[in-house]
N, CA, C and O atoms as a Maestro MAE file, in Angstrom:
{
 s_m_m2io_version
 :::
 2.0.0
}

f_m_ct {
 s_m_title
 :::
 protein
 m_atom[300] {
  # First column is atom index #
  i_m_mmod_type
  r_m_x_coord
  r_m_y_coord
  r_m_z_coord
  i_m_residue_number
  s_m_chain_name
  s_m_pdb_residue_name
  s_m_pdb_atom_name
  i_m_atomic_number
  :::
  1 25 -15.776 1.228 -20.856 1 A "UNK " " N  " 7
  2 3 -15.773 1.565 -20.084 1 A "UNK " " CA " 6
  3 2 -14.521 0.730 -19.231 1 A "UNK " " C  " 6
  4 15 -14.410 -0.461 -19.524 1 A "UNK " " O  " 8
  5 25 -13.562 1.292 -18.181 2 A "UNK " " N  " 7
  6 3 -12.525 0.445 -17.512 2 A "UNK " " CA " 6
  7 2 -13.479 -0.283 -16.207 2 A "UNK " " C  " 6
  8 15 -14.350 0.149 -15.454 2 A "UNK " " O  " 8
  9 25 -12.732 -1.751 -16.415 3 A "UNK " " N  " 7
  10 3 -12.655 -2.581 -15.798 3 A "UNK " " CA " 6
  11 2 -12.006 -2.833 -14.306 3 A "UNK " " C  " 6
  12 15 -11.010 -3.550 -14.221 3 A "UNK " " O  " 8
  13 25 -12.583 -2.234 -13.131 4 A "UNK " " N  " 7
  14 3 -12.132 -2.330 -12.100 4 A "UNK " " CA " 6
  15 2 -11.108 -4.202 -11.730 4 A "UNK " " C  " 6
  16 15 -10.123 -4.456 -11.036 4 A "UNK " " O  " 8
  17 25 -11.669 -4.746 -12.277 5 A "UNK " " N  " 7
  18 3 -10.965 -6.188 -12.164 5 A "UNK " " CA " 6
  19 2 -9.613 -6.410 -12.673 5 A "UNK " " C  " 6
  20 15 -8.713 -7.099 -12.191 5 A "UNK " " O  " 8
  21 25 -9.644 -5.426 -14.149 6 A "UNK " " N  " 7
  22 3 -8.495 -5.403 -14.501 6 A "UNK " " CA " 6
  23 2 -7.604 -4.479 -13.801 6 A "UNK " " C  " 6
  24 15 -6.469 -4.955 -13.811 6 A "UNK " " O  " 8
  25 25 -7.648 -3.389 -13.215 7 A "UNK " " N  " 7
  26 3 -6.705 -2.718 -12.450 7 A "UNK " " CA " 6
  27 2 -5.665 -2.420 -12.180 7 A "UNK " " C  " 6
  28 15 -5.529 -2.538 -10.963 7 A "UNK " " O  " 8
  29 25 -4.548 -1.982 -12.778 8 A "UNK " " N  " 7
  30 3 -3.329 -2.190 -13.114 8 A "UNK " " CA " 6
  31 2 -2.798 -1.945 -11.402 8 A "UNK " " C  " 6
  32 15 -3.340 -1.147 -10.636 8 A "UNK " " O  " 8
  33 25 -1.691 -2.787 -11.071 9 A "UNK " " N  " 7
  34 3 -0.996 -2.947 -9.599 9 A "UNK " " CA " 6
  35 2 -0.152 -1.554 -9.663 9 A "UNK " " C  " 6
  36 15 0.746 -1.526 -8.822 9 A "UNK " " O  " 8
  37 25 -0.240 -0.514 -10.396 10 A "UNK " " N  " 7
  38 3 0.515 0.606 -10.546 10 A "UNK " " CA " 6
  39 2 0.275 1.926 -9.750 10 A "UNK " " C  " 6
  40 15 0.961 2.784 -9.193 10 A "UNK " " O  " 8
  41 25 -1.077 1.649 -9.980 11 A "UNK " " N  " 7
  42 3 -2.083 2.779 -9.691 11 A "UNK " " CA " 6
  43 2 -2.063 2.889 -8.192 11 A "UNK " " C  " 6
  44 15 -2.120 2.053 -7.291 11 A "UNK " " O  " 8
  45 25 -1.952 4.343 -8.227 12 A "UNK " " N  " 7
  46 3 -2.252 4.810 -6.656 12 A "UNK " " CA " 6
  47 2 -3.318 4.405 -6.086 12 A "UNK " " C  " 6
  48 15 -4.205 3.931 -6.794 12 A "UNK " " O  " 8
  49 25 -3.471 4.484 -4.831 13 A "UNK " " N  " 7
  50 3 -4.683 3.844 -4.199 13 A "UNK " " CA " 6
  51 2 -5.913 5.203 -4.095 13 A "UNK " " C  " 6
  52 15 -5.713 6.390 -3.839 13 A "UNK " " O  " 8
  53 25 -7.256 4.452 -4.413 14 A "UNK " " N  " 7
  54 3 -7.995 5.486 -4.766 14 A "UNK " " CA " 6
  55 2 -9.218 5.137 -5.562 14 A "UNK " " C  " 6
  56 15 -9.498 3.982 -5.882 14 A "UNK " " O  " 8
  57 25 -10.067 6.394 -5.922 15 A "UNK " " N  " 7
  58 3 -10.972 5.801 -6.736 15 A "UNK " " CA " 6
  59 2 -11.084 5.765 -8.521 15 A "UNK " " C  " 6
  60 15 -11.960 5.358 -9.285 15 A "UNK " " O  " 8
  61 25 -9.839 6.354 -8.716 16 A "UNK " " N  " 7
  62 3 -8.977 6.371 -10.373 16 A "UNK " " CA " 6
  63 2 -8.458 5.511 -10.188 16 A "UNK " " C  " 6
  64 15 -7.772 5.027 -9.288 16 A "UNK " " O  " 8
  65 25 -9.010 5.126 -11.683 17 A "UNK " " N  " 7
  66 3 -7.285 3.823 -12.245 17 A "UNK " " CA " 6
  67 2 -7.510 3.843 -13.593 17 A "UNK " " C  " 6
  68 15 -8.317 4.542 -14.206 17 A "UNK " " O  " 8
  69 25 -6.525 2.796 -14.133 18 A "UNK " " N  " 7
  70 3 -6.146 2.619 -15.692 18 A "UNK " " CA " 6
  71 2 -6.453 1.279 -15.566 18 A "UNK " " C  " 6
  72 15 -6.390 0.846 -14.415 18 A "UNK " " O  " 8
  73 25 -6.827 0.355 -16.605 19 A "UNK " " N  " 7
  74 3 -6.488 -0.996 -16.283 19 A "UNK " " CA " 6
  75 2 -5.937 -1.337 -17.589 19 A "UNK " " C  " 6
  76 15 -5.722 -0.644 -18.584 19 A "UNK " " O  " 8
  77 25 -5.713 -2.915 -17.277 20 A "UNK " " N  " 7
  78 3 -4.995 -3.452 -18.583 20 A "UNK " " CA " 6
  79 2 -4.885 -3.049 -19.888 20 A "UNK " " C  " 6
  80 15 -3.991 -3.065 -20.735 20 A "UNK " " O  " 8
  81 25 -6.300 -2.596 -19.819 21 A "UNK " " N  " 7
  82 3 -6.729 -2.500 -21.673 21 A "UNK " " CA " 6
  83 2 -5.938 -1.004 -22.123 21 A "UNK " " C  " 6
  84 15 -6.326 -0.423 -23.136 21 A "UNK " " O  " 8
  85 25 -4.840 -0.454 -21.315 22 A "UNK " " N  " 7
  86 3 -4.626 0.513 -22.070 22 A "UNK " " CA " 6
  87 2 -3.306 0.621 -23.195 22 A "UNK " " C  " 6
  88 15 -2.163 0.169 -23.127 22 A "UNK " " O  " 8
  89 25 -3.905 1.313 -24.097 23 A "UNK " " N  " 7
  90 3 -2.160 1.371 -25.272 23 A "UNK " " CA " 6
  91 2 -1.225 2.024 -25.573 23 A "UNK " " C  " 6
  92 15 -0.635 2.209 -26.638 23 A "UNK " " O  " 8
  93 25 -1.074 2.454 -24.363 24 A "UNK " " N  " 7
  94 3 -0.022 3.345 -23.966 24 A "UNK " " CA " 6
  95 2 -0.254 4.952 -25.307 24 A "UNK " " C  " 6
  96 15 0.572 5.492 -26.042 24 A "UNK " " O  " 8
  97 25 -1.386 5.161 -25.133 25 A "UNK " " N  " 7
  98 3 -1.455 6.564 -26.215 25 A "UNK " " CA " 6
  99 2 -0.921 7.644 -26.023 25 A "UNK " " C  " 6
  100 15 -0.887 8.551 -26.854 25 A "UNK " " O  " 8
  101 25 -0.333 7.688 -24.661 26 A "UNK " " N  " 7
  102 3 -0.340 8.763 -24.189 26 A "UNK " " CA " 6
  103 2 -1.068 10.310 -23.844 26 A "UNK " " C  " 6
  104 15 -0.735 11.339 -23.256 26 A "UNK " " O  " 8
  105 25 -2.135 9.851 -24.510 27 A "UNK " " N  " 7
  106 3 -3.116 11.286 -24.276 27 A "UNK " " CA " 6
  107 2 -3.323 11.418 -22.654 27 A "UNK " " C  " 6
  108 15 -2.777 12.431 -22.218 27 A "UNK " " O  " 8
  109 25 -4.037 10.567 -21.588 28 A "UNK " " N  " 7
  110 3 -3.847 10.776 -20.341 28 A "UNK " " CA " 6
  111 2 -2.626 11.509 -19.685 28 A "UNK " " C  " 6
  112 15 -2.851 12.352 -18.817 28 A "UNK " " O  " 8
  113 25 -1.538 11.265 -20.008 29 A "UNK " " N  " 7
  114 3 -0.576 11.930 -19.553 29 A "UNK " " CA " 6
  115 2 -0.088 13.160 -20.078 29 A "UNK " " C  " 6
  116 15 0.772 13.864 -19.548 29 A "UNK " " O  " 8
  117 25 -0.840 13.441 -21.428 30 A "UNK " " N  " 7
  118 3 -0.637 15.094 -21.951 30 A "UNK " " CA " 6
  119 2 -2.065 15.776 -21.511 30 A "UNK " " C  " 6
  120 15 -2.143 17.000 -21.403 30 A "UNK " " O  " 8
  121 25 -3.050 15.027 -21.293 31 A "UNK " " N  " 7
  122 3 -4.004 15.818 -20.955 31 A "UNK " " CA " 6
  123 2 -3.638 16.139 -18.976 31 A "UNK " " C  " 6
  124 15 -3.995 17.239 -18.555 31 A "UNK " " O  " 8
  125 25 -3.201 15.500 -18.319 32 A "UNK " " N  " 7
  126 3 -3.256 15.602 -17.033 32 A "UNK " " CA " 6
  127 2 -1.557 14.804 -16.469 32 A "UNK " " C  " 6
  128 15 -1.400 13.796 -15.781 32 A "UNK " " O  " 8
  129 25 -0.932 15.350 -16.833 33 A "UNK " " N  " 7
  130 3 0.879 15.143 -16.900 33 A "UNK " " CA " 6
  131 2 1.329 14.899 -15.411 33 A "UNK " " C  " 6
  132 15 2.395 14.312 -15.222 33 A "UNK " " O  " 8
  133 25 0.387 15.421 -14.092 34 A "UNK " " N  " 7
  134 3 0.757 15.291 -12.481 34 A "UNK " " CA " 6
  135 2 -0.030 13.950 -12.544 34 A "UNK " " C  " 6
  136 15 0.397 13.292 -11.595 34 A "UNK " " O  " 8
  137 25 -0.936 13.256 -13.181 35 A "UNK " " N  " 7
  138 3 -1.813 12.658 -12.348 35 A "UNK " " CA " 6
  139 2 -1.640 11.218 -13.067 35 A "UNK " " C  " 6
  140 15 -2.162 10.206 -12.600 35 A "UNK " " O  " 8
  141 25 -0.774 11.221 -14.376 36 A "UNK " " N  " 7
  142 3 -0.508 9.920 -14.561 36 A "UNK " " CA " 6
  143 2 0.700 9.994 -15.524 36 A "UNK " " C  " 6
  144 15 1.063 10.823 -16.358 36 A "UNK " " O  " 8
  145 25 1.269 8.598 -15.014 37 A "UNK " " N  " 7
  146 3 3.020 8.432 -15.547 37 A "UNK " " CA " 6
  147 2 2.747 6.907 -16.529 37 A "UNK " " C  " 6
  148 15 1.724 6.283 -16.811 37 A "UNK " " O  " 8
  149 25 3.940 6.745 -16.793 38 A "UNK " " N  " 7
  150 3 3.991 5.757 -17.773 38 A "UNK " " CA " 6
  151 2 5.113 4.438 -16.994 38 A "UNK " " C  " 6
  152 15 6.109 4.735 -16.334 38 A "UNK " " O  " 8
  153 25 4.765 3.345 -17.202 39 A "UNK " " N  " 7
  154 3 5.536 1.988 -16.667 39 A "UNK " " CA " 6
  155 2 6.421 1.978 -18.215 39 A "UNK " " C  " 6
  156 15 5.939 1.364 -19.167 39 A "UNK " " O  " 8
  157 25 7.226 2.428 -18.293 40 A "UNK " " N  " 7
  158 3 8.758 2.048 -19.218 40 A "UNK " " CA " 6
  159 2 8.513 0.572 -19.712 40 A "UNK " " C  " 6
  160 15 8.630 0.403 -20.925 40 A "UNK " " O  " 8
  161 25 8.209 -0.448 -18.987 41 A "UNK " " N  " 7
  162 3 8.937 -1.507 -18.797 41 A "UNK " " CA " 6
  163 2 7.991 -2.388 -19.527 41 A "UNK " " C  " 6
  164 15 8.428 -3.249 -20.290 41 A "UNK " " O  " 8
  165 25 6.448 -2.184 -19.294 42 A "UNK " " N  " 7
  166 3 5.546 -3.089 -19.462 42 A "UNK " " CA " 6
  167 2 5.017 -2.423 -20.673 42 A "UNK " " C  " 6
  168 15 4.759 -3.168 -21.618 42 A "UNK " " O  " 8
  169 25 4.743 -0.769 -20.862 43 A "UNK " " N  " 7
  170 3 3.854 -0.135 -21.986 43 A "UNK " " CA " 6
  171 2 2.922 0.509 -21.678 43 A "UNK " " C  " 6
  172 15 2.081 0.748 -22.544 43 A "UNK " " O  " 8
  173 25 2.724 1.084 -20.146 44 A "UNK " " N  " 7
  174 3 1.367 1.737 -20.161 44 A "UNK " " CA " 6
  175 2 1.257 2.822 -19.415 44 A "UNK " " C  " 6
  176 15 2.349 3.193 -18.986 44 A "UNK " " O  " 8
  177 25 0.314 3.507 -19.080 45 A "UNK " " N  " 7
  178 3 -0.243 4.243 -18.219 45 A "UNK " " CA " 6
  179 2 -0.717 4.099 -16.966 45 A "UNK " " C  " 6
  180 15 -1.114 2.934 -16.927 45 A "UNK " " O  " 8
  181 25 -0.932 4.672 -15.780 46 A "UNK " " N  " 7
  182 3 -1.596 4.400 -14.588 46 A "UNK " " CA " 6
  183 2 -1.414 6.127 -13.953 46 A "UNK " " C  " 6
  184 15 -0.635 7.069 -14.098 46 A "UNK " " O  " 8
  185 25 -2.646 5.810 -13.203 47 A "UNK " " N  " 7
  186 3 -2.917 6.745 -12.200 47 A "UNK " " CA " 6
  187 2 -1.433 6.901 -10.921 47 A "UNK " " C  " 6
  188 15 -1.242 6.062 -10.041 47 A "UNK " " O  " 8
  189 25 -0.390 8.387 -11.168 48 A "UNK " " N  " 7
  190 3 0.414 7.974 -10.539 48 A "UNK " " CA " 6
  191 2 0.212 8.675 -9.237 48 A "UNK " " C  " 6
  192 15 0.953 8.308 -8.325 48 A "UNK " " O  " 8
  193 25 -0.685 9.652 -8.972 49 A "UNK " " N  " 7
  194 3 -1.154 10.045 -7.744 49 A "UNK " " CA " 6
  195 2 -2.856 10.617 -8.027 49 A "UNK " " C  " 6
  196 15 -3.168 11.114 -9.109 49 A "UNK " " O  " 8
  197 25 -3.730 10.473 -7.024 50 A "UNK " " N  " 7
  198 3 -5.221 10.726 -7.241 50 A "UNK " " CA " 6
  199 2 -5.264 12.076 -7.294 50 A "UNK " " C  " 6
  200 15 -4.391 12.751 -6.749 50 A "UNK " " O  " 8
  201 25 -6.447 12.698 -8.063 51 A "UNK " " N  " 7
  202 3 -6.282 14.037 -7.556 51 A "UNK " " CA " 6
  203 2 -6.561 14.929 -6.337 51 A "UNK " " C  " 6
  204 15 -7.376 14.247 -5.715 51 A "UNK " " O  " 8
  205 25 -6.380 15.958 -5.690 52 A "UNK " " N  " 7
  206 3 -6.272 16.717 -4.908 52 A "UNK " " CA " 6
  207 2 -7.459 17.484 -4.711 52 A "UNK " " C  " 6
  208 15 -7.955 17.533 -3.585 52 A "UNK " " O  " 8
  209 25 -8.087 18.225 -5.889 53 A "UNK " " N  " 7
  210 3 -8.881 19.181 -5.662 53 A "UNK " " CA " 6
  211 2 -10.000 19.408 -6.814 53 A "UNK " " C  " 6
  212 15 -9.741 18.624 -7.728 53 A "UNK " " O  " 8
  213 25 -10.910 20.025 -7.053 54 A "UNK " " N  " 7
  214 3 -11.769 19.877 -8.580 54 A "UNK " " CA " 6
  215 2 -11.329 19.805 -9.427 54 A "UNK " " C  " 6
  216 15 -11.563 18.895 -10.221 54 A "UNK " " O  " 8
  217 25 -10.121 21.163 -9.710 55 A "UNK " " N  " 7
  218 3 -9.591 21.249 -11.198 55 A "UNK " " CA " 6
  219 2 -8.652 20.243 -11.613 55 A "UNK " " C  " 6
  220 15 -8.475 20.351 -12.826 55 A "UNK " " O  " 8
  221 25 -7.992 19.332 -11.124 56 A "UNK " " N  " 7
  222 3 -7.468 18.098 -11.062 56 A "UNK " " CA " 6
  223 2 -8.268 17.041 -10.842 56 A "UNK " " C  " 6
  224 15 -7.427 16.193 -11.143 56 A "UNK " " O  " 8
  225 25 -9.215 16.411 -10.560 57 A "UNK " " N  " 7
  226 3 -10.457 15.807 -10.742 57 A "UNK " " CA " 6
  227 2 -11.205 16.422 -12.531 57 A "UNK " " C  " 6
  228 15 -11.593 15.593 -13.354 57 A "UNK " " O  " 8
  229 25 -11.256 17.772 -12.770 58 A "UNK " " N  " 7
  230 3 -11.396 17.786 -13.877 58 A "UNK " " CA " 6
  231 2 -10.626 17.197 -15.390 58 A "UNK " " C  " 6
  232 15 -11.070 16.773 -16.458 58 A "UNK " " O  " 8
  233 25 -9.301 17.421 -14.847 59 A "UNK " " N  " 7
  234 3 -8.459 17.159 -15.821 59 A "UNK " " CA " 6
  235 2 -8.329 15.426 -15.830 59 A "UNK " " C  " 6
  236 15 -8.083 14.971 -16.947 59 A "UNK " " O  " 8
  237 25 -8.426 14.713 -15.048 60 A "UNK " " N  " 7
  238 3 -8.418 13.415 -15.099 60 A "UNK " " CA " 6
  239 2 -9.714 12.871 -15.643 60 A "UNK " " C  " 6
  240 15 -9.761 11.778 -16.207 60 A "UNK " " O  " 8
  241 25 -10.855 13.711 -15.452 61 A "UNK " " N  " 7
  242 3 -12.187 13.112 -16.123 61 A "UNK " " CA " 6
  243 2 -12.077 13.411 -17.950 61 A "UNK " " C  " 6
  244 15 -12.278 12.691 -18.928 61 A "UNK " " O  " 8
  245 25 -11.721 14.619 -17.800 62 A "UNK " " N  " 7
  246 3 -11.299 14.846 -19.159 62 A "UNK " " CA " 6
  247 2 -10.320 13.745 -19.658 62 A "UNK " " C  " 6
  248 15 -10.894 13.002 -20.453 62 A "UNK " " O  " 8
  249 25 -9.127 13.434 -19.458 63 A "UNK " " N  " 7
  250 3 -8.436 12.088 -19.865 63 A "UNK " " CA " 6
  251 2 -9.170 10.728 -19.900 63 A "UNK " " C  " 6
  252 15 -8.954 9.867 -20.753 63 A "UNK " " O  " 8
  253 25 -10.071 10.618 -18.877 64 A "UNK " " N  " 7
  254 3 -11.293 9.362 -19.258 64 A "UNK " " CA " 6
  255 2 -12.056 9.534 -20.130 64 A "UNK " " C  " 6
  256 15 -12.477 8.573 -20.775 64 A "UNK " " O  " 8
  257 25 -12.453 10.834 -20.395 65 A "UNK " " N  " 7
  258 3 -13.660 10.641 -21.820 65 A "UNK " " CA " 6
  259 2 -12.853 10.942 -23.066 65 A "UNK " " C  " 6
  260 15 -13.378 11.059 -24.173 65 A "UNK " " O  " 8
  261 25 -11.438 11.073 -22.816 66 A "UNK " " N  " 7
  262 3 -10.683 11.174 -24.243 66 A "UNK " " CA " 6
  263 2 -9.810 9.681 -24.606 66 A "UNK " " C  " 6
  264 15 -9.257 9.405 -25.671 66 A "UNK " " O  " 8
  265 25 -9.871 9.034 -23.641 67 A "UNK " " N  " 7
  266 3 -9.350 7.763 -23.731 67 A "UNK " " CA " 6
  267 2 -9.404 6.519 -24.523 67 A "UNK " " C  " 6
  268 15 -9.957 5.512 -24.081 67 A "UNK " " O  " 8
  269 25 -8.872 6.561 -25.620 68 A "UNK " " N  " 7
  270 3 -9.356 5.777 -26.660 68 A "UNK " " CA " 6
  271 2 -9.672 4.164 -26.143 68 A "UNK " " C  " 6
  272 15 -10.715 3.634 -26.528 68 A "UNK " " O  " 8
  273 25 -8.964 3.604 -25.480 69 A "UNK " " N  " 7
  274 3 -9.217 2.677 -24.803 69 A "UNK " " CA " 6
  275 2 -10.432 2.514 -23.743 69 A "UNK " " C  " 6
  276 15 -10.918 1.491 -23.261 69 A "UNK " " O  " 8
  277 25 -10.683 3.579 -23.592 70 A "UNK " " N  " 7
  278 3 -11.303 3.439 -22.112 70 A "UNK " " CA " 6
  279 2 -11.092 2.470 -20.842 70 A "UNK " " C  " 6
  280 15 -11.765 1.630 -20.244 70 A "UNK " " O  " 8
  281 25 -9.467 3.174 -20.719 71 A "UNK " " N  " 7
  282 3 -9.185 2.462 -20.132 71 A "UNK " " CA " 6
  283 2 -8.957 3.018 -18.528 71 A "UNK " " C  " 6
  284 15 -8.651 2.369 -17.528 71 A "UNK " " O  " 8
  285 25 -9.241 4.549 -18.692 72 A "UNK " " N  " 7
  286 3 -9.660 5.148 -17.123 72 A "UNK " " CA " 6
  287 2 -10.715 4.369 -16.506 72 A "UNK " " C  " 6
  288 15 -11.364 3.546 -17.153 72 A "UNK " " O  " 8
  289 25 -10.901 4.592 -15.321 73 A "UNK " " N  " 7
  290 3 -11.849 4.582 -14.613 73 A "UNK " " CA " 6
  291 2 -11.987 4.843 -13.399 73 A "UNK " " C  " 6
  292 15 -11.055 5.395 -12.815 73 A "UNK " " O  " 8
  293 25 -13.375 4.459 -12.596 74 A "UNK " " N  " 7
  294 3 -13.680 5.347 -11.411 74 A "UNK " " CA " 6
  295 2 -14.460 4.109 -10.496 74 A "UNK " " C  " 6
  296 15 -15.347 3.313 -10.803 74 A "UNK " " O  " 8
  297 25 -13.862 4.291 -9.501 75 A "UNK " " N  " 7
  298 3 -14.731 3.199 -8.178 75 A "UNK " " CA " 6
  299 2 -15.484 4.442 -7.694 75 A "UNK " " C  " 6
  300 15 -16.280 4.356 -6.759 75 A "UNK " " O  " 8
  :::
 }
 m_bond[299] {
  # First column is bond index #
  i_m_from
  i_m_to
  i_m_order
  :::
  1 1 2 1
  2 2 3 1
  3 3 4 2
  4 3 5 1
  5 5 6 1
  6 6 7 1
  7 7 8 2
  8 7 9 1
  9 9 10 1
  10 10 11 1
  11 11 12 2
  12 11 13 1
  13 13 14 1
  14 14 15 1
  15 15 16 2
  16 15 17 1
  17 17 18 1
  18 18 19 1
  19 19 20 2
  20 19 21 1
  21 21 22 1
  22 22 23 1
  23 23 24 2
  24 23 25 1
  25 25 26 1
  26 26 27 1
  27 27 28 2
  28 27 29 1
  29 29 30 1
  30 30 31 1
  31 31 32 2
  32 31 33 1
  33 33 34 1
  34 34 35 1
  35 35 36 2
  36 35 37 1
  37 37 38 1
  38 38 39 1
  39 39 40 2
  40 39 41 1
  41 41 42 1
  42 42 43 1
  43 43 44 2
  44 43 45 1
  45 45 46 1
  46 46 47 1
  47 47 48 2
  48 47 49 1
  49 49 50 1
  50 50 51 1
  51 51 52 2
  52 51 53 1
  53 53 54 1
  54 54 55 1
  55 55 56 2
  56 55 57 1
  57 57 58 1
  58 58 59 1
  59 59 60 2
  60 59 61 1
  61 61 62 1
  62 62 63 1
  63 63 64 2
  64 63 65 1
  65 65 66 1
  66 66 67 1
  67 67 68 2
  68 67 69 1
  69 69 70 1
  70 70 71 1
  71 71 72 2
  72 71 73 1
  73 73 74 1
  74 74 75 1
  75 75 76 2
  76 75 77 1
  77 77 78 1
  78 78 79 1
  79 79 80 2
  80 79 81 1
  81 81 82 1
  82 82 83 1
  83 83 84 2
  84 83 85 1
  85 85 86 1
  86 86 87 1
  87 87 88 2
  88 87 89 1
  89 89 90 1
  90 90 91 1
  91 91 92 2
  92 91 93 1
  93 93 94 1
  94 94 95 1
  95 95 96 2
  96 95 97 1
  97 97 98 1
  98 98 99 1
  99 99 100 2
  100 99 101 1
  101 101 102 1
  102 102 103 1
  103 103 104 2
  104 103 105 1
  105 105 106 1
  106 106 107 1
  107 107 108 2
  108 107 109 1
  109 109 110 1
  110 110 111 1
  111 111 112 2
  112 111 113 1
  113 113 114 1
  114 114 115 1
  115 115 116 2
  116 115 117 1
  117 117 118 1
  118 118 119 1
  119 119 120 2
  120 119 121 1
  121 121 122 1
  122 122 123 1
  123 123 124 2
  124 123 125 1
  125 125 126 1
  126 126 127 1
  127 127 128 2
  128 127 129 1
  129 129 130 1
  130 130 131 1
  131 131 132 2
  132 131 133 1
  133 133 134 1
  134 134 135 1
  135 135 136 2
  136 135 137 1
  137 137 138 1
  138 138 139 1
  139 139 140 2
  140 139 141 1
  141 141 142 1
  142 142 143 1
  143 143 144 2
  144 143 145 1
  145 145 146 1
  146 146 147 1
  147 147 148 2
  148 147 149 1
  149 149 150 1
  150 150 151 1
  151 151 152 2
  152 151 153 1
  153 153 154 1
  154 154 155 1
  155 155 156 2
  156 155 157 1
  157 157 158 1
  158 158 159 1
  159 159 160 2
  160 159 161 1
  161 161 162 1
  162 162 163 1
  163 163 164 2
  164 163 165 1
  165 165 166 1
  166 166 167 1
  167 167 168 2
  168 167 169 1
  169 169 170 1
  170 170 171 1
  171 171 172 2
  172 171 173 1
  173 173 174 1
  174 174 175 1
  175 175 176 2
  176 175 177 1
  177 177 178 1
  178 178 179 1
  179 179 180 2
  180 179 181 1
  181 181 182 1
  182 182 183 1
  183 183 184 2
  184 183 185 1
  185 185 186 1
  186 186 187 1
  187 187 188 2
  188 187 189 1
  189 189 190 1
  190 190 191 1
  191 191 192 2
  192 191 193 1
  193 193 194 1
  194 194 195 1
  195 195 196 2
  196 195 197 1
  197 197 198 1
  198 198 199 1
  199 199 200 2
  200 199 201 1
  201 201 202 1
  202 202 203 1
  203 203 204 2
  204 203 205 1
  205 205 206 1
  206 206 207 1
  207 207 208 2
  208 207 209 1
  209 209 210 1
  210 210 211 1
  211 211 212 2
  212 211 213 1
  213 213 214 1
  214 214 215 1
  215 215 216 2
  216 215 217 1
  217 217 218 1
  218 218 219 1
  219 219 220 2
  220 219 221 1
  221 221 222 1
  222 222 223 1
  223 223 224 2
  224 223 225 1
  225 225 226 1
  226 226 227 1
  227 227 228 2
  228 227 229 1
  229 229 230 1
  230 230 231 1
  231 231 232 2
  232 231 233 1
  233 233 234 1
  234 234 235 1
  235 235 236 2
  236 235 237 1
  237 237 238 1
  238 238 239 1
  239 239 240 2
  240 239 241 1
  241 241 242 1
  242 242 243 1
  243 243 244 2
  244 243 245 1
  245 245 246 1
  246 246 247 1
  247 247 248 2
  248 247 249 1
  249 249 250 1
  250 250 251 1
  251 251 252 2
  252 251 253 1
  253 253 254 1
  254 254 255 1
  255 255 256 2
  256 255 257 1
  257 257 258 1
  258 258 259 1
  259 259 260 2
  260 259 261 1
  261 261 262 1
  262 262 263 1
  263 263 264 2
  264 263 265 1
  265 265 266 1
  266 266 267 1
  267 267 268 2
  268 267 269 1
  269 269 270 1
  270 270 271 1
  271 271 272 2
  272 271 273 1
  273 273 274 1
  274 274 275 1
  275 275 276 2
  276 275 277 1
  277 277 278 1
  278 278 279 1
  279 279 280 2
  280 279 281 1
  281 281 282 1
  282 282 283 1
  283 283 284 2
  284 283 285 1
  285 285 286 1
  286 286 287 1
  287 287 288 2
  288 287 289 1
  289 289 290 1
  290 290 291 1
  291 291 292 2
  292 291 293 1
  293 293 294 1
  294 294 295 1
  295 295 296 2
  296 295 297 1
  297 297 298 1
  298 298 299 1
  299 299 300 2
  :::
 }
}
């Protein structure tokens, strides 16, 4: 489970976040490309914007469920 204390600074403000355990596997960016982006210099993904409707929230929850590092969390 993602740790809010390890929340990456790049995350958009809001309830969903990626923590520093991200392994940059690309799963979240494939499942919800409008919600996640990659920090190319540091090599990790982050929440680029928070979901605005139920469909986007569902995409984010799917990414959270499939994240092999359990690096996506919700506050």
